[in-house]
Each structure stands twice: as C-alpha cells, then as structure tokens.
N, C-alpha and C positions, 0 to 999 in steps of 0.2 A: 608135923603137917607141912606139907608143901606150899610155899605162896602160890596165890593165885596167878596164872599167867596172864599178863596184859597183852592185849594184841598190839602187834608193832605199829599199826596205823594210830593207836589211841594215843600215843606219845608225840604226835606232830601237833603243832599249834593249830587252833581252829582257823586263824587268819594268817596264814603264812606271809611273811614280807617277801615280796618279789625282788630280786635283786635290782637295783637301779642301775639302768644303762645310760650313761649321759649321751644326749644328742647334740651333735654340733649347732652352734647358733642358737641354743636355748639356755637362758641363764635366769635364775630366779631373782626378781626385782628385789633389790633391798628394802627392808622395812623402814619407812621414815615417818616422823610425826607430822600430821597435817599442818598447813601453814595457818597461823593466825591472821585475823582481819588487819592487823597492825602492819605485818609483813607484806600483805596483798597490796595494801594502800602505799607502802613504801615503794615497792616495785612499780605500781602504776605512776607514781610521782616521777620515779626515774625515767621511764618511757616517755612521759610528757616533756620532762625536761630536755631530754635528748632531741625529740622532734623540733622543740622551740629553738635550741641551738642550731641545729641545721638549718631551720627556717631563716633565723637571723642572720647565718653565715652566707646563705644563698643570697638574702636581700642585700648584704654588704658587698658581695662578688658583683650582683647584677648593677646596682649603684655605682660601684667602682668601674665597671665595665663601660657604663653610660657616660660617666664623666670623661673617662679616657678617650672614648670615641669623639664626645664633643671636642676635646682638646686637640686630638689628632685632625678632626675635620675643619678647626679653625685655623690649622697651621698648613694642611696638605691637602692635596687633590689626588685621589686614587684612581690611577689608570687601570681599568678592568682589563683591557685587551693585553696590555704588556705587564701586568701585576707588578706595578711600581708606583711609588709615591713621588708627587713632584710639589714643591712649594706653592702655596695657594695662589700667591702673586703671579704666578706664570699661567693659571687657567685664565682664559678669556682675555689673554694679552695679544692675540692676533697671530700667535706662532703655535705650531702643532707641536707640543712637547710629549705628547702620548702618540703611541702608533694609531694611526687612523684618525688622528686629530680629535679625538673624544673630548679632550679639554677644552674644545672650541666650539662644540656643539651645543651645549647646554648654557647658553649665555644670554645676557640681556640684549635687547635690539632697540633700535630707535625707528619712528614713523613718522613722516612728513605727509600731512594731508594736503593735497591739491585738487580735491573735488569738494563739491557742496553736499553734505548730507540732505537728502529730499525731503524729509519730514521732521517737522518740530511743532512745539507747543508755544504759542505766543501770549505773553503778558500773564499776570496772575489769574486771568480768566480761562487760562489753558486752552485758548482757540487752536484748533488743528490747522496748520498751514502745510502745503506741499510746494515743492520747487522743481522747475524745468529750466534750462538754460535761456530759452527765449523769453518767455513771460515773466520769469523770476517767481517770486513768493505770492501764493494767493490763498486766501482763507477758503476753507472748504464748507459749502452750504449743507444745510440739513437735508435738502433735496434727495429722496430716493436713497437716503441712508439706511442701513440695515445693521443688524447686530454683527453679523460676520465681518463687516467693514471696521467695526469697532475692534474685533479681535485682530484682524489683519494689521491695522495701523499701531496698536499697541505693541503687538509683536516686533514691529520694526524700531519701535522707540526703546526696546530693552525690556527690563523686568515687568513682568505681566502676572497679575493675580486678580482675578475677578473684575476685569475691566468693564467700564460703563461709560456711555456717553450721554451729554445732555445737549439741548438746544439753547443758544443763547441769541436773543434778538439783536439783530444788526444796530438797532438804534441805541443800544445800551453799551455797545462797545466804545473803547477808547478812540478818541478822535482819528489817529492814524489808521485804525482799522475799519472806520465806519464806511469810507467810499471805496473800500474794496483795494485790488482787484479780487474777484471771486471765482471758484471753481466748483463743479459739482460731479458727483459720482455718475458714471455711465451705467446704465442697467446691465445685469448680467456680469458684473466684474467683481464678484464677492471673494474671489481667492486671488485676483490680481494685485500686485503691491499698490498701496494707496495713490502714489505719486503717477503711477502709470494708467490708474483706473478713473481719471477725471477729464472733464471737458470745460473749457473756460466758460463763464457766465459774467454779464455786465451787472447783473443783480441776482440776488437769490430769491427764487419764486416764493420759498417758504417765509422769507423775512428773517431767517435765522441761520446761524453757523453752528458747527460741531464743536463741543467742549469735551476733551477726554480726560478721564481719571483712570489710570492703567493698573495701578496696583495699590497695595496697603503700605507702599513706602513711608517711612518717616512718622508712622503712626504708633505713639507709645502710651504708656499710662501718665499719671500727673508728675510733672517735675518742675521744677523751677527752672595735682595741684599746680598745674597752672599756677604761675605766681599769683598770690592774693586770691586764689580760688578757694575751693571747699570740698569735701569728700563728695564722690558721685557713685551711682549704682549702674551697672551696665544695662540693667532692664530699661533705665530712662534714656539711654544713649546706645541702643544695641548694635548701631552700625559701626562703633568704634572698634578697632582692632589694633593689635601690636605686631609689628613687622620685627622678626627676631632673625639674627645670624649667629650661627654658633651658640644657641641657647641664650643670647644676650638680646635685651630690648634695644632696638636701633632707632626706629621711627614709628609714628602712628599712621593710620589709614582709614579709609571709610569704605564700607561695603555699599556698592550702588547696584549689585544684584547678587544672586546667590553664588555666582563664581568670580564677579569682578571687584577689585578694590582700586580706589583711587588713592594716591599719595604723591609724594614730591620726588622731583627727578634728583635732587642733590642727595637724597638717601643712598644713592648708588654709586657714589664716587669712589676712587681707589679700588681695593681689591673686594668690591662687593657685587661683582658682575656675573658670578657664577650661580645658576638658579637653585642648584640642590643645597646651598648652603641657607637658603631662605625658608622660614615657616611663618604663616600666618595664624596668629593665636586670636580667636575671636570668643565672644561670650563671657568673659572674666571681668570682675570688678578688681580683684587682686591680681597683680601681674604674675603670671607663671610662665615656666619655660617648657613644661612637659606636654607633649602632644602639639597640635596646631596642624593647619592644613599645608600640604606641600604645593609647590607653585610649578607651573609649566610654561608661563609667559611672563616676562617683565619687559614692558614697552616704554621707552621714554620719549617724550615729544622731540623730534628731530630739531626743532628750533630752540631747545634749551641753551640758553647762554650762562654758563657758570659765573662768569665774571660779572654779569649784571644781574643774575637771579631772573632773568626773563624767561617766559614760558616754562616755569619750575612745576611741571606736572609729569606723572608717569601712572601707569596702570598695571596691575598685577592680575594674571588669570590663575586661579585656584585649579589644581588638577582634578578636583571633583567638587561639585556644588555644596555650599553648607545647608544645613537644615535650618530653615527659617523657624524661629520661635520667638519667645518673650524677650530672650537675652541676644539674639541674633537676627537682625531685620536690616534691610537695606534703607538707606536714606533717599529721599527724592532729588533727583537734579533738578535745578531750577528751569523754569521756562525762559526763552528769549524775551528780553525787555521785562524782566522780573519787576524793576520799578522799586529797589530797596528805597524806603522812606529815609530822609535825612535824619542821622543819629539813630538809626535803627537799632534796637538792642538784639545783640547776637550772643551765642554761646559758643565757647571753645572749650574742648576736652583733650585729657591725655593724662600719660604718666611721667611726664617730663620733669625736670628740676623744678623744685619748690622755690629755689632763689638762684640768682645768678652765681655760677661756680659752685653749684650746690650738689646734690645727687638725685637719682631717679626716685619717683614716688612709688612706693609699694601698692598704692591704692589709686584708682582712677580719680582725676580731678575735674572740676568744671569751673569756669568762671562767665560771668555775663559782661560783655564790652559792647560798647557803642561803635557804630560806623563812623569813620573819620571821611569827610568829604575830601574828594580827589584834589580840588585846589588847595585845601589847607595841608594836606599831606605831602604835596608836591612844592610846598612853598620852601623857600630858601632856608628858614629856620628849622625844618623838619627834615624831609629827605631829598627835597629839590628835584633834579632831573632823573634822580634814580628810579622813579615811579613811572612805569609804562601803563599802557592800557590793559596789559595782562594782570595788573596788581589791583587790590584793594587794601585799605588800611583800617584798622580797628583797634581801639584800646582807649586809653586817657592820656591826653597830653601831659597831664602832671605825673603820670607814671603810676606804680603801685599794684598794676593787675596786667598781667601779659602771659603769652605763651613762652616757652623756654626751650632749651636744649632738650631733645627726646621727646618733645611735642611735635617736631618736623612731620610733615606730611599728614597731620591729623586734621580733623574737620572743624570748619567755621560753619555753625548752621544758623538758619533764621526760620521762625515759626510762622506760617501764613497758611489759610484755608484748611486749618486742622491738620497740617503736616509740616514736618521738619525738611527744610530743604539745604542742600550743601552749596553754600554761596562762595566758601572760600577753603583754600588748602594752606595749612601753617607752612610759610616758606622762609622769611628772613626778618631780621631786625637788627639793631645795635644793642648789644646786652640783652638784659631782660628787665622790664618794667622801669626803664629809665625814663627821665623826664624828656618830654618832647621826642622820644624815640620809640613810637608804638610798633605793634606788630604788622608786618606786611604779609599779605595773603595772596596766593595764586587765585585769579578771578575766574571762578569755573565757568560762569556765563560766557565768558570771551572764548572758552575752550570746548564749548558744547560739541561743535562740528567735529573737532578732533576726537572727543571722547566716544562719540556714537560711531564715527567711521572705524575706529580700533575695534569696537565691539563687533561691528558688522564684518570687518575682514578677518576676524579670530573667532568663528563660531564654536 
C-alpha cells in the first residue's frame, strides 16, 4: 500500500521563526539583578559625601580668598584706572601715585568751624535757644508754638524720632535763664528754619519756654573690659561700635545718629587715612570682623593737636544709615551747660585691653567711674597744664579701673532724665589704671558747635 501523501504545506511549522534582521542602534539590554536596599543606601551616602566635600572645599576657598584679600588690602591700595597696586602708605599722602589721582580722592579730611550753629538745647531742662549775630542766644517762648515747629527744630538738631515739645515755666528755670533774653515764633513760619522764624521779646506772654525731646536716643533696658570692668551686653550700650581697619579692631566709637559716629581724631594717625580701609561694626557684644558698614566721610577737627591731644575728636559718616533697633541705637548728645554734678558716676565701655600691655577683650566691657574735678585733674601731682578746656577727667586717683588701648574713641556716658548722654570720648592717659593717672576724655559739650556744624555741612 502506498503511504499517504502529506501536503507540502503541512510540514511547515505553525509559527515559523522570522529571520532576525539586526537594526543599527538597537541592542538588547543586559539582564541584571535588581539592586538591594543596602546598595542603594551606599550609593546615596557616596553622593552626600561628595556634596559635603565640595561644599567644604568651596568654604575653604572662599575663606582663604577673604583672608588673602584682607592681607592685600592691609598692605596695598589698588589703582583701578591703571590696574596696579601701590603700597598703602602712599595712599592719601598728598601725591598722586595712581593715574587720575584716585589714591588721593577717598581720604579723610579736616574741618574747622568758624561759625556758630544757630540752634541748641540748654541745661538739663533741654530749653530751646536760637542764635543770631546781633542779639546772641535767646530762649524760645511757648507763644504761638506749633507741632511743625517741633519737627523743624529737631530736624536741625540731628537725629529725630517722634519729637515732642513741652512748656517749662520761666520761673522754674535756672537763674541765668530766668531773665532772658527771649524770642518767639512769628505766625506763618512753620517751615522756616527756627532761628530765622523768631522775633525778640522782653518777656514770654505765655510765661513759659519750649523744651524739646527730639528722639529716643540713649534709651535702653535695665543696666548697671575696660581695666577693672566687667562683661557687658550690646543691648545695654547699643551706641557702642567697633572701628576696624583691615579686619582688625582699632578704636571704639559712638553712634549719634543712624549715619554718624563720633570717635577720637588720634585713631587716624599714620597710614589710616584711606576711607575704603575702614568698617564700622555695630550691634555686637562679641567683637567680630565680618560685615560692618562702609564709610564715605572721616572728618577730623582741624584744631586737633597731636602733641597735646587737644581737640581730639573726629566724625565718621556711614555710606548708608544703620537700622535702629535694640542692639543699634544712637546715644544722646548733651545739652549745653549740662551741669554734671561733682563726682558724677559715669560709664565707659569698649573692647580694649583688660590690663596695661595686655590684649583686646573678645567681649564688650563696662566700668563705672566718677568724674574728677578740673582743678584736681589739672593739679601738678596729676596732669598739670596738660588739661585743657576740651578735656574732662574720670576715674579713681588710686587707680584700678580705667579705659585702655583699644578703647580709644569710645563713649563715656552719663545717665540723666531717663537717657544716656555722651559726655566724653576716650582720648588719652598715662598707662592704664595707674595711681594718680586717670583717664582723660574729649569734652563733648565743648565740641557741640563743631559736631552739629559737621552734620549740617555733610547731609
């Protein structure tokens, strides 16, 4: 029997395998086992570690760059126009060492006042007085006084914050003020400068004169190393600032407005005359070098005598105002004829040496010291004829507590009428806390005319 014939198609597979034609760019992914949680955690740790290393390295580079810049800035002045460095001693030396003389443009200056600032406050009662060349000083009557006059007068006097005026009866004034002379506001002069808006009077019709309170200066919370001092907190002495050059604390200073600092002229001797070198660091209990305000004016009293330390006062204008707060607030300037009582207890603050030939304190120090009468301080056994009218003395004749190096330019303040007043600027002395060699301070009351004129001429 013949075998059955199988059709040709039946011997083909039901699912014939098509020939695989490789296509360029397409490859099969290799088969891999899925990663375990341990391997994933290890990879994450490596990434974090790498990021941390990069951050640390960047931090080191930035820090190194900062200190290198500080070092260069302390030794050289960079001439931008000619792209070159010159020794810092050649900046502000009176010679043009950069093309265009840019090394002589940003320098400290001096100012000599030959006019009388026409508005002042008198005695602890803060009596407003105005000046004109003929009649001289006259107390301003309460007659026709308006709120706008308060604003105008306080603006002329400097730092203004919620100013207010009160009336003080003439018969309660101190004897020199009781008999006048007096002046009163002319009606319709609310925007005229106060000294130009008055007319003389033999008596005040109202029987009272104007007393001004122009700001919240010198107002802080409760408070009580300067040699023999103790730790302090900047919130209790918020006007205290550190003047720094090349990242180093050089002197102290006092905020008297959001933009002005009072300090000592002797802080700017030698190669310290170039403005860009200086920073004013405020609001800190612990001294630091980072940050700080730039300075666009340093003005010395032109009468400053380095040999005698006379007229030892200077002012610095910040490039932009500080923000007033609990750790940054101006101190009050004293009124004329403030009348410090005999042996008045005052406070001095700073980061200066804790002992003679010592080192700067890292934290702000304070000390309470009494006023020393002029006759005693100018006696032959103390400082003799070295004491001028522009100086006051404070401390203990048996030594022990005193300002010292690094405190220069800082504040000597006195508390009266719920405010702290800047009565002195740390100036000089023989050694630190020595017997019969107390601290000598620039007498701020004697320099008020110069201070107010500087502020007016440099708005």
